[in-house]
LUMVOBA-850272 format. One record per residue (C-alpha): residue in three letters; x, y, z. Coordinates in steps of 0.1 Angstrom, whole numbers, plus 2048, in hexadecimal, padded with zeros to 3 digits. Layout:
// LUMVOBA-850272
AlaXYZ...
This chain:
// LUMVOBA-850272
Met72E88585DHis73886584BAsn754867832Glu771855825Arg78685C845Cys76A85285CPro77884887CVal75B833886Cys75F81E865Lys78281686EAsp77880D891Thr75D7F7883Val7777E486DGlu78E7E088AArg7737CF89DLeu76A7B9881Leu78E7AF87DArg7937AA8A3Glu77279189FLeu78077F884Tyr7A577B88CGly7AC7878B0Glu7CB79D8B1Val7CA7BB89CArg7E47D889DArg7D77FB892Asn7EE813880Tyr80A7F7880Arg82D802875Ile83D7E8861Lys8627EC85DIle86A7E083AGly87F7EB81DThr87280B80DLeu88C80C7F1Pro8907F47D2Glu8B37EC7DCAsp8A77DE7FDTyr89B7C17E9His8B97BB7D4Gly8BD7977CAGln8977907D0Arg87E7887B5Ile86E7AA7B9His88A7C07B6Gly8897C6791Gln8667D0792Leu8687E77AFSer8867F879FThr8707FD77FIle85480E794Tyr86D8237A6Ser87D82F788Ala85D83777ALeu85384B79AGln87585D798Asn86F868774Tyr84B87577DArg85888779AGly875895789Phe88D88E7A8Thr89C86E7B6Glu89B86F7DEPhe87786F7E6Val8758507FEArg87E858821Ala86A841835Gln87A820842Tyr85980F84AIle83580F83FGlu817816857Ala7F77FF84FAsp7D680985CPhe7D37E686BPhe7EB7C886DVal7DC7A6877Pro7F8790882Glu7E776F87CPro7E2765860Gly7FA782858Phe7EB7A1842Ile7E57C5842Val7C67D983BGlu7CA7FB82EPhe7AE815828Asp7B2824805Glu7A5848808Ser7A585F7EBGln7C886E7F4His7D784E7E9Phe7CA84F7C7Thr7E38657B6Glu7F7864795Pro8168577A6Arg7FF8397B3Lys7F183578FIle815832782Ala82081A79DLeu801804795Ser805805770Tyr8277F4775Tyr81A7D878CPro8217B5780Ser8037A876EAsp804787783Leu80779B7A3Lys7EA7927BAThr7DA7AF7CDGly7BC7B47E4Phe7AF7CC7CBSer7A87D27A7Arg7C77E2798Glu7B37EF779Val7987FF791Trp7B08107A5Ile7C381E788Lys7A282D77DHis79C83C7A0Cys7BE84E79AAsp7B086177C
């Protein structure tokens, strides 16, 4: 049965990425800062802090980030990008809140407005 978590689709995307780029790492853990303070002194710190505060207000508590990495569906080392499948469990009210605080000049690989509508 074909659905949004179709393993055959993910395999097909992986094969396509390998044909185009060579090395592809599946379910790749990227050790990266996961809290705004990890980016203190960088241009994005203020915006990340604003998003984090909005999520804290929505959730009603402050300690909700535990991971110290992100896990990407696919990582393509050269030229250097990730591919993430956006299944329905990703379209939540917290994601809508986060997206609404993205800077207007931030380049993404998706339409922020369309993704916000999907969160509704």
